[in-house]
C-alpha positions as CSV (number, residue, x, y, z in Angstrom):
1,M,-25.4,-24.0,-45.6
2,T,-23.2,-24.7,-42.2
3,A,-22.3,-22.3,-39.7
4,N,-18.6,-22.9,-40.9
5,D,-19.6,-22.7,-44.6
6,K,-21.4,-19.6,-43.9
7,F,-18.2,-18.0,-42.2
8,A,-16.0,-18.7,-44.5
9,Q,-18.2,-17.1,-46.8
10,L,-18.6,-13.5,-45.5
11,R,-15.0,-13.5,-44.0
12,G,-13.3,-12.2,-47.5
13,A,-15.8,-9.2,-46.8
14,I,-15.3,-8.2,-43.8
15,E,-11.7,-7.9,-44.3
16,E,-12.4,-6.1,-47.8
17,Y,-14.6,-3.5,-46.0
18,V,-11.9,-2.8,-43.7
19,D,-8.7,-2.9,-46.2
20,N,-11.5,-0.4,-48.7
21,H,-12.1,2.0,-45.6
22,R,-8.3,2.3,-44.6
23,D,-8.6,6.3,-45.3
24,A,-11.4,6.9,-43.2
25,I,-10.2,4.9,-39.9
26,V,-6.7,6.7,-40.0
27,T,-8.7,10.1,-40.6
28,S,-10.9,8.9,-37.5
29,L,-8.0,7.9,-35.5
30,H,-6.4,11.9,-36.0
31,H,-9.7,13.7,-35.6
32,L,-10.1,12.7,-32.4
33,F,-6.8,12.6,-31.5
34,D,-6.4,16.5,-32.6
35,H,-10.2,17.0,-31.3
36,P,-9.5,15.6,-26.9
37,E,-12.3,16.2,-24.7
38,L,-12.8,15.7,-21.3
39,S,-15.0,12.7,-19.3
40,G,-18.8,13.6,-19.8
41,E,-17.8,16.9,-21.9
42,E,-16.7,14.7,-25.1
43,V,-19.8,16.8,-27.0
44,E,-17.7,16.9,-30.5
45,S,-16.5,13.2,-30.3
46,A,-19.5,12.0,-29.6
47,K,-21.3,14.3,-32.8
48,W,-18.1,13.0,-35.1
49,L,-18.4,9.0,-34.3
50,V,-21.9,8.9,-34.8
51,S,-21.9,10.8,-38.3
52,Q,-19.5,7.4,-38.9
53,A,-21.4,5.2,-37.7
54,R,-24.7,6.6,-39.9
55,E,-22.4,7.3,-43.0
56,G,-21.4,3.3,-42.3
57,G,-24.9,2.1,-42.5
58,L,-25.6,1.9,-38.6
59,T,-29.0,4.0,-39.0
60,D,-32.2,1.3,-38.0
61,T,-31.7,3.1,-34.4
62,V,-29.8,6.3,-33.9
63,I,-29.8,7.6,-30.1
64,E,-27.9,10.9,-29.3
65,G,-27.9,11.5,-25.5
66,I,-28.7,8.1,-23.2
67,G,-30.2,8.1,-19.9
68,S,-28.2,11.2,-17.8
69,L,-25.5,10.9,-20.3
70,P,-25.7,13.7,-22.5
71,T,-22.9,12.5,-24.8
72,A,-23.8,8.8,-24.6
73,Y,-24.9,7.3,-27.8
74,Q,-26.1,3.9,-29.9
75,C,-26.6,3.6,-33.8
76,T,-27.7,0.6,-34.9
77,R,-28.5,-1.9,-38.2
78,D,-31.0,-4.5,-37.5
79,S,-31.3,-7.4,-40.0
80,G,-35.5,-7.4,-38.8
81,A,-35.3,-11.8,-37.8
82,P,-34.3,-12.2,-34.4
83,G,-30.8,-13.6,-33.0
84,S,-28.0,-11.6,-31.1
85,H,-27.9,-8.3,-30.8
86,I,-23.7,-7.7,-31.2
87,A,-22.2,-4.9,-29.9
88,F,-18.9,-2.7,-30.1
89,L,-18.0,-0.1,-27.5
90,S,-16.6,3.2,-28.1
91,E,-14.3,5.3,-25.5
92,Y,-13.6,8.9,-26.2
93,D,-12.9,10.9,-23.1
94,A,-9.4,12.1,-22.9
95,L,-7.3,13.2,-20.0
96,P,-6.8,16.5,-18.7
97,G,-2.9,17.5,-19.7
98,V,-1.7,14.5,-22.0
99,G,-4.8,14.1,-24.3
100,H,-5.3,11.1,-25.8
101,G,-2.8,9.8,-23.5
102,C,-5.1,6.7,-23.3
103,G,-5.3,6.0,-26.8
104,H,-9.2,6.7,-26.5
105,N,-8.9,8.0,-29.8
106,M,-8.2,4.5,-30.8
107,I,-10.6,3.3,-28.9
108,G,-14.0,5.1,-30.0
109,T,-12.5,5.0,-33.7
110,V,-12.4,0.9,-33.4
111,G,-15.8,0.7,-31.8
112,V,-17.3,2.6,-35.1
113,F,-15.5,1.0,-37.7
114,T,-15.6,-3.0,-36.6
115,A,-19.5,-2.3,-35.8
116,R,-19.5,-1.3,-39.7
117,A,-17.5,-4.0,-41.1
118,L,-19.8,-6.7,-39.3
119,A,-23.0,-4.6,-40.5
120,S,-22.0,-4.1,-44.2
121,V,-22.5,-8.3,-44.1
122,L,-25.3,-8.4,-42.0
123,P,-27.7,-8.5,-45.0
124,Q,-26.1,-12.1,-45.7
125,V,-26.5,-13.4,-41.8
126,G,-29.7,-12.7,-41.7
127,R,-30.1,-12.4,-38.6
128,G,-29.1,-10.2,-35.2
129,K,-28.5,-6.9,-35.1
130,V,-25.1,-4.5,-34.6
131,S,-24.4,-1.8,-32.9
132,N,-22.2,0.8,-31.8
133,I,-22.7,1.9,-28.5
134,G,-20.3,5.4,-27.3
135,T,-19.5,4.8,-23.9
136,P,-18.4,8.3,-22.2
137,A,-16.4,8.9,-19.0
138,E,-14.4,5.7,-18.7
139,E,-11.4,8.1,-16.6
140,T,-13.5,9.2,-14.0
141,F,-17.2,7.4,-13.1
142,G,-17.2,4.4,-15.2
143,G,-20.3,6.0,-17.9
144,K,-20.4,2.2,-18.6
145,I,-22.1,1.1,-15.4
146,T,-24.3,4.2,-15.3
147,M,-25.5,3.2,-18.9
148,L,-26.0,-0.3,-16.7
149,H,-27.5,1.1,-14.2
150,E,-29.8,3.2,-16.6
151,G,-30.7,0.3,-18.7
152,A,-28.8,1.3,-22.0
153,F,-27.5,-2.5,-22.1
154,K,-31.0,-4.1,-22.1
155,G,-31.0,-6.8,-25.1
156,V,-27.3,-6.6,-26.0
157,D,-26.2,-10.2,-25.9
158,A,-22.3,-9.7,-26.3
159,A,-20.1,-6.4,-26.0
160,L,-16.5,-6.1,-27.7
161,M,-14.0,-3.6,-27.2
162,M,-10.6,-3.4,-27.6
163,H,-7.5,-1.0,-25.4
164,P,-4.9,0.3,-27.3
165,G,-1.4,-0.9,-24.6
166,L,1.8,-2.2,-24.1
167,Y,1.3,-5.8,-24.4
168,T,-0.7,-7.9,-26.3
169,E,-3.5,-9.8,-23.9
170,F,-7.0,-11.3,-24.8
171,D,-8.5,-13.8,-21.8
172,Y,-6.7,-11.5,-19.1
173,K,-8.1,-9.8,-15.5
174,T,-8.7,-6.5,-14.3
175,L,-8.7,-5.3,-10.5
176,A,-12.3,-4.3,-9.1
177,C,-12.2,-0.6,-7.7
178,T,-13.9,1.4,-5.3
179,T,-13.3,4.9,-4.5
180,P,-14.8,5.8,-1.0
181,D,-14.8,9.4,0.8
182,I,-14.2,8.8,5.1
183,E,-15.2,12.4,6.9
184,F,-14.7,12.8,10.8
185,F,-16.8,15.3,12.5
186,G,-15.3,16.7,16.1
187,K,-15.4,20.5,17.8
188,S,-13.2,23.2,17.1
189,S,-11.5,24.6,20.3
190,H,-8.3,26.9,21.1
191,A,-5.4,24.0,21.1
192,A,-3.5,26.0,23.3
193,S,-5.8,27.3,25.9
194,C,-8.3,25.2,26.4
195,P,-7.8,21.7,24.3
196,W,-9.7,19.7,25.9
197,N,-12.5,21.5,25.4
198,G,-12.4,20.2,21.5
199,V,-12.8,16.6,19.9
200,N,-9.9,16.3,17.5
201,A,-11.2,15.5,13.9
202,L,-7.7,15.0,13.3
203,D,-6.5,12.2,15.1
204,A,-9.5,10.1,14.0
205,I,-8.1,9.8,10.8
206,I,-4.6,9.9,11.4
207,Q,-5.9,6.5,13.7
208,L,-7.6,5.4,10.7
209,F,-4.5,5.7,8.5
210,V,-3.0,3.5,11.7
211,M,-5.2,1.2,11.4
212,V,-5.6,0.6,7.6
213,D,-1.8,-0.1,7.4
214,A,-2.2,-2.8,10.2
215,M,-5.2,-3.8,8.3
216,K,-2.7,-4.5,5.3
217,K,-0.7,-7.2,6.8
218,Q,-3.6,-9.2,6.6
219,L,-4.7,-8.7,3.6
220,P,-4.2,-11.0,0.3
221,L,-1.4,-9.7,-1.7
222,S,-4.2,-9.0,-5.0
223,T,-5.9,-6.3,-2.8
224,R,-4.9,-2.5,-2.5
225,C,-5.9,0.0,-0.5
226,P,-4.1,3.7,-0.9
227,G,-5.4,6.9,0.6
228,V,-5.0,10.7,0.7
229,I,-6.1,13.1,3.5
230,L,-7.7,15.9,1.5
231,N,-8.8,17.5,4.3
232,G,-6.4,17.9,7.9
233,G,-7.1,20.7,9.5
234,E,-7.1,24.8,8.8
235,R,-4.6,26.3,11.8
236,A,-1.9,24.8,14.5
237,N,-3.5,26.7,16.8
238,M,-7.3,25.3,16.4
239,V,-8.3,21.5,17.1
240,P,-9.6,20.2,13.8
241,D,-13.5,20.0,13.8
242,Y,-13.4,18.5,10.3
243,T,-11.3,15.8,8.6
244,R,-11.7,14.3,5.0
245,A,-9.9,11.7,3.0
246,H,-10.2,9.6,0.1
247,F,-9.1,5.4,-0.9
248,S,-8.9,3.7,-3.9
249,V,-9.7,0.0,-2.6
250,R,-9.2,-2.6,-4.8
251,G,-9.3,-6.8,-5.2
252,A,-9.2,-9.6,-7.4
253,T,-12.7,-9.7,-7.2
254,K,-15.7,-7.5,-6.5
255,D,-16.5,-9.6,-3.8
256,E,-12.8,-9.3,-2.3
257,M,-12.6,-5.5,-3.0
258,F,-16.0,-5.2,-0.9
259,M,-14.6,-7.1,1.9
260,V,-11.7,-4.5,1.7
261,Q,-13.8,-1.9,2.0
262,E,-15.8,-3.2,5.0
263,K,-12.6,-3.5,6.8
264,L,-11.6,-0.2,6.2
265,I,-14.9,1.1,7.3
266,N,-14.5,-1.0,10.3
267,C,-11.3,1.0,11.0
268,A,-13.1,4.1,10.5
269,N,-15.8,3.6,12.9
270,A,-13.5,2.4,15.1
271,A,-11.1,6.0,15.3
272,A,-14.6,7.4,15.4
273,L,-14.9,5.9,18.7
274,A,-11.5,5.9,20.1
275,T,-11.7,9.8,19.6
276,G,-15.3,10.6,20.1
277,C,-16.3,12.4,16.9
278,K,-18.7,11.4,14.2
279,V,-17.8,9.6,11.2
280,K,-19.1,9.9,8.1
281,V,-18.6,7.2,4.6
282,T,-19.9,7.9,1.6
283,E,-19.6,5.0,-0.8
284,D,-19.1,4.9,-4.7
285,P,-22.0,4.5,-6.4
286,N,-20.3,3.6,-9.5
287,A,-17.6,0.3,-8.1
288,Y,-15.7,-0.9,-11.0
289,Y,-16.1,-4.8,-11.0
290,D,-13.1,-7.0,-12.0
291,L,-13.3,-8.1,-15.6
292,C,-14.4,-11.1,-16.5
293,A,-13.8,-12.1,-20.5
294,D,-15.6,-14.7,-22.1
295,K,-13.9,-17.6,-22.6
296,Q,-15.2,-18.4,-25.7
297,L,-15.2,-15.2,-27.6
298,A,-11.5,-14.6,-26.1
299,G,-10.9,-18.3,-27.8
300,W,-12.6,-17.3,-30.8
301,Y,-10.6,-13.9,-31.0
302,Q,-7.4,-15.2,-30.3
303,E,-7.6,-18.3,-33.4
304,L,-8.7,-15.7,-36.1
305,W,-5.7,-12.7,-35.0
306,S,-3.4,-15.7,-35.2
307,E,-4.4,-16.6,-38.5
308,L,-4.3,-12.8,-40.0
309,G,-0.8,-12.7,-38.5
310,G,-1.1,-11.3,-35.6
311,E,2.1,-11.5,-32.5
312,P,1.0,-14.5,-29.7
313,P,-0.4,-12.9,-26.8
314,M,1.8,-12.6,-23.7
315,D,1.6,-15.8,-21.7
316,H,2.2,-15.0,-18.0
317,P,0.0,-12.0,-16.5
318,V,0.8,-8.0,-15.5
319,P,-0.5,-5.8,-13.5
320,H,-3.6,-3.8,-14.7
321,G,-5.8,-1.5,-12.9
322,S,-9.5,-1.1,-13.1
323,V,-12.1,-1.1,-16.4
324,D,-15.9,0.0,-16.4
325,I,-16.7,-2.9,-18.7
326,G,-16.0,-5.3,-16.1
327,N,-19.6,-4.6,-14.5
328,L,-21.0,-5.8,-17.8
329,S,-19.0,-8.6,-18.2
330,Y,-21.4,-9.8,-14.6
331,E,-24.1,-9.8,-17.1
332,F,-23.5,-10.5,-20.2
333,P,-20.9,-12.3,-22.3
334,C,-17.7,-9.7,-22.9
335,L,-14.7,-9.5,-24.9
336,H,-12.1,-6.4,-23.8
337,V,-8.6,-7.4,-26.2
338,N,-5.6,-5.4,-25.1
339,I,-3.2,-4.3,-28.2
340,R,0.4,-3.9,-28.2
341,I,0.8,-0.3,-30.0
342,S,4.7,-0.3,-29.6
343,P,7.7,-2.4,-30.7
344,T,8.8,-1.0,-27.1
345,T,7.3,-1.0,-23.8
346,A,9.2,1.9,-22.4
347,M,6.6,4.4,-22.2
348,A,4.1,4.9,-19.8
349,G,0.3,4.8,-20.1
350,H,-1.6,8.0,-19.4
351,S,1.5,10.4,-20.8
352,V,1.7,12.3,-23.8
353,E,4.6,9.8,-25.8
354,F,1.7,6.7,-25.6
355,G,-1.1,9.3,-27.3
356,E,1.3,10.1,-29.4
357,C,2.1,6.4,-30.2
358,T,-1.4,5.7,-31.4
359,L,-0.4,7.6,-34.5
360,T,2.6,5.5,-35.8
361,P,2.6,3.2,-38.7
362,F,3.2,0.4,-36.2
363,A,0.0,1.1,-34.3
364,E,-1.9,1.9,-37.5
365,E,-1.2,-1.6,-38.8
366,Q,-2.1,-3.5,-35.5
367,M,-5.2,-1.5,-35.1
368,L,-7.0,-2.6,-38.7
369,R,-5.9,-6.2,-37.3
370,T,-8.0,-5.8,-34.3
371,I,-11.0,-4.4,-36.5
372,K,-10.6,-7.4,-38.3
373,T,-10.3,-9.5,-35.6
374,L,-13.4,-7.9,-33.7
375,A,-15.4,-7.9,-36.4
376,L,-15.3,-11.8,-37.4
377,T,-15.5,-12.6,-33.5
378,G,-18.7,-11.3,-33.4
379,L,-19.8,-12.4,-37.2
380,K,-18.9,-16.2,-34.9
381,R,-20.7,-15.5,-31.8
382,L,-24.1,-14.1,-34.6
383,L,-24.0,-17.4,-36.4
384,A,-22.8,-19.3,-33.6
385,E,-27.1,-19.9,-33.1
């Protein structure tokens, strides 16, 4: 039997599995929405998703707490025969003030039920592994990057996930991002009677921002380098001896991002030299790389999505921020689809309104179609060997 024949034979079973578990899928969506937990604190959310994975037969390997992240997890079904290891990723951290305003209640639910759908036909496939891997703290320090550094994705051959949004996109780019801190150390003195005895750390940080503003004129349009002053001194009658700034450095690629950061550090060193201060740069250990979607996975997804009645993806790029799956996409094939969950674009992500939108009938239908399409894309990958 050819791979195409096998796919045709198993496709209906996957779609039927999703339809038969619609109530459980919607229940999970609402459960996570009703119990939001912040990054690194997703204790009950992780337990809930593990329970859903266990219920769906992902029990050959169950790990609760991975490396340094107690709210990360992995639940796997193993065919027992060599083959690809396909991972479907879940996110489940909420945002302060707006709960699941980024839709991670949907991402968590889709990850576990997509893994269950594909795992349900794994005995017929006869090879490979299917996992649901829980990846906490996407909104803060990038849990996937920590997990990658600590070896949690060793042996994974492809990772797939979705993100709810205002547009539908399959093969698109995100910006690389890193967030360095810059501190200046001077010497305090009375600002009126003897300022010449001081070394002004505020002067240094002001010069830094002036130089960064000038630097931007020579940078590619795809770059970003906004910053804020977190500490600018204590009193006006004291020469500030300490200042601190935080920057968000972005580029179209990780190399472009690091190029901008190098220029920023040069500006900081120049400001320190000009003012007589000392400078300390603390680089972000979990810099987010740009997303490089796997062309084959994206192509399969688009074809299957269309066959299942999904709308065409965006035909022109829209601005994106940064996602921690980008780092994974430099190591093995990844797919991170963006799925429209609202008929209108008149709302913002990271808002109460966006979170509530995940619970609408339109969003539910899009979610179910996404689970089917991701699972079928994973089946294509398993059978392609």
